[in-house]
DSSP file (Angstrom, degrees, kcal/mol; ACC not computed):
  #  RESIDUE AA STRUCTURE BP1 BP2  ACC     N-H-->O    O-->H-N    N-H-->O    O-->H-N    TCO  KAPPA ALPHA  PHI   PSI    X-CA   Y-CA   Z-CA
    1    1 A M              0   0    0      0, 0.0     2,-0.1     0, 0.0     3,-0.1   0.000 360.0 360.0 360.0 141.0   15.2   56.2 -113.5
    2    2 A K        -     0   0    0      1,-0.1     2,-0.2     0, 0.0     0, 0.0  -0.411 360.0 -95.0 -77.3 152.9   15.9   59.4 -111.7
    3    3 A E        -     0   0    0     27,-0.1     2,-0.4    -2,-0.1    -1,-0.1  -0.459  36.8-119.6 -69.1 136.9   19.4   61.0 -111.7
    4    4 A F        -     0   0    0     -2,-0.2    -1,-0.1    -3,-0.1     0, 0.0  -0.649  26.7-165.0 -78.0 127.0   21.6   60.1 -108.7
    5    5 A I        -     0   0    0     -2,-0.4    25,-0.1     0, 0.0    24,-0.0  -0.953  17.5-131.1-117.1 114.2   22.6   63.2 -106.8
    6    6 A P        -     0   0    0      0, 0.0     2,-0.3     0, 0.0     0, 0.0  -0.325  23.9-115.3 -64.2 143.8   25.5   62.7 -104.4
    7    7 A L        -     0   0    0      3,-0.0     2,-0.3     4,-0.0     3,-0.0  -0.622  34.9-173.6 -81.2 137.8   25.0   64.0 -100.8
    8    8 A E    >   -     0   0    0     -2,-0.3     3,-2.1     1,-0.0     4,-0.3  -0.811  40.2 -72.7-123.3 165.6   27.3   66.8  -99.7
    9    9 A E  T 3  S+     0   0    0     -2,-0.3     4,-0.1     1,-0.3    -1,-0.0  -0.370 122.1  27.6 -57.5 130.1   27.8   68.6  -96.4
   10   10 A G  T 3  S+     0   0    0      2,-0.5    16,-0.3    -2,-0.1    -1,-0.3   0.354  91.7 100.7  97.7  -5.8   24.8   70.8  -95.7
   11   11 A D  S <  S-     0   0    0     -3,-2.1    12,-2.4     1,-0.2     2,-0.3   0.708  93.5  -0.4 -84.5 -19.5   22.3   68.7  -97.8
   12   12 A Y  E     -A   22   0A   0     -4,-0.3    -2,-0.5    10,-0.3     2,-0.3  -0.972  57.3-155.4-155.9 167.5   20.8   67.0  -94.7
   13   13 A Y  E     -A   21   0A   0      8,-1.6     8,-3.1    -2,-0.3     2,-0.5  -0.935  31.1-105.1-140.1 165.8   21.0   66.7  -90.9
   14   14 A L  E     -A   20   0A   0     -2,-0.3     6,-0.2     6,-0.2    -2,-0.0  -0.818  30.9-137.4 -96.3 129.6   20.0   64.0  -88.5
   15   15 A S    >   -     0   0    0      4,-2.9     3,-1.5    -2,-0.5    -1,-0.0  -0.194  34.0 -97.3 -73.2 172.6   16.8   64.4  -86.5
   16   16 A E  T 3  S+     0   0    0      1,-0.3    -1,-0.1     2,-0.1    -2,-0.0   0.798 128.2  54.6 -61.5 -28.9   16.7   63.6  -82.8
   17   17 A E  T 3  S-     0   0    0      2,-0.1    -1,-0.3     1,-0.0    -3,-0.0   0.535 123.7-105.6 -84.7  -6.3   15.2   60.2  -83.8
   18   18 A G  S <  S+     0   0    0     -3,-1.5     2,-0.2     1,-0.3    -2,-0.1   0.563  73.4 138.3  96.1   9.4   18.2   59.5  -86.2
   19   19 A Y        -     0   0    0      1,-0.1    -4,-2.9    -5,-0.0     2,-0.4  -0.590  58.4-113.1 -86.2 148.7   16.4   60.2  -89.5
   20   20 A K  E     -A   14   0A   0     -6,-0.2     2,-0.6    -2,-0.2    -6,-0.2  -0.697  29.8-163.5 -77.5 129.1   18.0   62.1  -92.3
   21   21 A V  E     -A   13   0A   0     -8,-3.1    -8,-1.6    -2,-0.4     2,-0.2  -0.958  13.9-138.0-117.6 113.3   16.2   65.4  -92.9
   22   22 A F  E     -A   12   0A   0     -2,-0.6    18,-0.4   -10,-0.2   -10,-0.3  -0.474  17.4-133.4 -73.1 138.5   16.9   66.9  -96.3
   23   23 A T     >  -     0   0    0    -12,-2.4     4,-1.9    -2,-0.2     5,-0.1  -0.319  25.2-104.4 -85.1 169.7   17.5   70.7  -96.3
   24   24 A E  H  > S+     0   0    0      1,-0.2     4,-2.6     2,-0.2     5,-0.2   0.883 121.2  61.1 -58.5 -39.2   16.0   73.2  -98.7
   25   25 A R  H  > S+     0   0    0    -15,-0.2     4,-2.2     1,-0.2    -1,-0.2   0.914 104.7  45.9 -54.4 -46.7   19.4   73.3 -100.4
   26   26 A Y  H  > S+     0   0    0    -15,-0.3     4,-2.4   -16,-0.3    -1,-0.2   0.914 110.6  53.0 -67.3 -40.7   19.2   69.6 -101.3
   27   27 A H  H  X>S+     0   0    0     -4,-1.9     4,-2.0     1,-0.2     5,-0.6   0.915 110.6  47.4 -60.2 -43.0   15.6   69.9 -102.6
   28   28 A L  H  <5S+     0   0    0     -4,-2.6    -1,-0.2     1,-0.2    -2,-0.2   0.897 110.9  51.5 -66.5 -38.9   16.6   72.7 -104.9
   29   29 A K  H  <5S+     0   0    0     -4,-2.2    -1,-0.2    -5,-0.2    -2,-0.2   0.883 107.3  53.5 -63.8 -37.1   19.6   70.8 -106.1
   30   30 A R  H  <5S-     0   0    0     -4,-2.4    -2,-0.2    -5,-0.1    -1,-0.2   0.888 101.1-145.1 -65.2 -39.4   17.4   67.8 -106.8
   31   31 A G  T  <5 +     0   0    0     -4,-2.0     2,-0.3    -5,-0.2    -3,-0.1   0.521  59.5  62.1  93.2   6.3   15.2   70.1 -108.9
   32   32 A Y  S   <S-     0   0    0     -5,-0.6     2,-0.5     0, 0.0    -1,-0.2  -0.989  77.3-107.0-156.7 161.8   11.7   68.7 -108.3
   33   33 A C        -     0   0    0     -2,-0.3    -5,-0.0     1,-0.1     8,-0.0  -0.809  15.9-162.4 -94.6 131.2    9.1   68.2 -105.6
   34   34 A C        -     0   0    0     -2,-0.5    -1,-0.1    11,-0.0     0, 0.0   0.529  32.7-130.8 -88.7  -7.3    8.5   64.5 -104.6
   35   35 A E  S    S+     0   0    0      1,-0.1    -2,-0.1     3,-0.0    11,-0.0   0.837  70.2 124.8  58.9  37.8    5.2   65.4 -103.0
   36   36 A S  S    S-     0   0    0      9,-0.0    -1,-0.1     0, 0.0    11,-0.0   0.391  83.2-107.9-102.9   0.2    6.0   63.6  -99.7
   37   37 A G        -     0   0    0      1,-0.1     9,-0.0     2,-0.0    11,-0.0   0.874  46.8-165.4  77.0  38.3    5.4   66.6  -97.4
   38   38 A C    >   -     0   0    0      1,-0.1     3,-1.3     2,-0.1    -1,-0.1  -0.240  24.9-124.8 -60.9 144.8    9.1   67.2  -96.7
   39   39 A R  T 3  S+     0   0    0      1,-0.3    -1,-0.1   -17,-0.0   -16,-0.1   0.819 108.2  35.3 -59.6 -36.5    9.8   69.5  -93.7
   40   40 A H  T 3  S+     0   0    0    -18,-0.4    -1,-0.3   -17,-0.1   -13,-0.2  -0.107  78.9 158.2-113.1  34.8   12.0   71.9  -95.8
   41   41 A C    X   -     0   0    0     -3,-1.3     3,-0.7     1,-0.2   -17,-0.1  -0.453  24.1-168.5 -65.1 117.1   10.2   71.8  -99.2
   42   42 A P  T 3  S+     0   0    0      0, 0.0    -1,-0.2     0, 0.0    -9,-0.1   0.524  80.1  70.0 -83.0  -4.7   11.0   74.9 -101.2
   43   43 A Y  T 3  S-     0   0    0    -11,-0.1    10,-0.2     2,-0.1   -10,-0.1   0.427 106.2-119.2 -95.8   2.1    8.3   74.2 -103.7
   44   44 A G    <   +     0   0    0     -3,-0.7     9,-1.1     1,-0.2     2,-0.3   0.713  49.9 166.8  76.7  21.4    5.4   74.9 -101.3
   45   45 A Y  E     -B   52   0B   0      7,-0.2     2,-0.6     8,-0.1     7,-0.2  -0.535  20.4-161.5 -75.6 134.0    3.8   71.4 -101.3
   46   46 A D  E  >> -B   51   0B   0      5,-3.1     4,-1.8    -2,-0.3     5,-1.1  -0.956   5.9-163.8-116.2 111.6    1.2   70.8  -98.6
   47   47 A K  T  45S+     0   0    0     -2,-0.6    -1,-0.1     1,-0.2     5,-0.0   0.808  86.8  59.4 -66.2 -30.1    0.6   67.1  -98.0
   48   48 A K  T  45S+     0   0    0      1,-0.2    -1,-0.2     3,-0.1    -2,-0.0   0.890 120.8  24.7 -68.3 -37.1   -2.7   67.7  -96.1
   49   49 A T  T  45S-     0   0    0     -3,-0.3    -2,-0.2     2,-0.2    -1,-0.2   0.507  99.3-130.6-104.0  -7.6   -4.3   69.6  -99.0
   50   50 A N  T  <5 +     0   0    0     -4,-1.8     2,-0.3     1,-0.2    -3,-0.2   0.872  69.7 114.0  58.5  39.6   -2.3   68.0 -101.8
   51   51 A T  E   < -B   46   0B   0     -5,-1.1    -5,-3.1    -7,-0.1     2,-0.3  -0.859  61.5-129.7-132.5 166.1   -1.6   71.4 -103.3
   52   52 A R  E      B   45   0B   0     -2,-0.3    -7,-0.2    -7,-0.2    -8,-0.2  -0.911 360.0 360.0-115.8 150.6    1.4   73.7 -103.8
   53   53 A R              0   0    0     -9,-1.1    -9,-0.1    -2,-0.3    -8,-0.1   0.456 360.0 360.0 -72.9 360.0    1.5   77.4 -102.8
């Protein structure tokens, strides 16, 4: 099981549709890429090509 990381202010924002969008800060704090094609992925993952930069 993955480690639970509590959310803090600045870890996400709500999109116009009401979804939580995780920031680069949260992804770095989590420490790994989930390969879901996140909008602010600091690890350079591209879901279309299934590669990292």
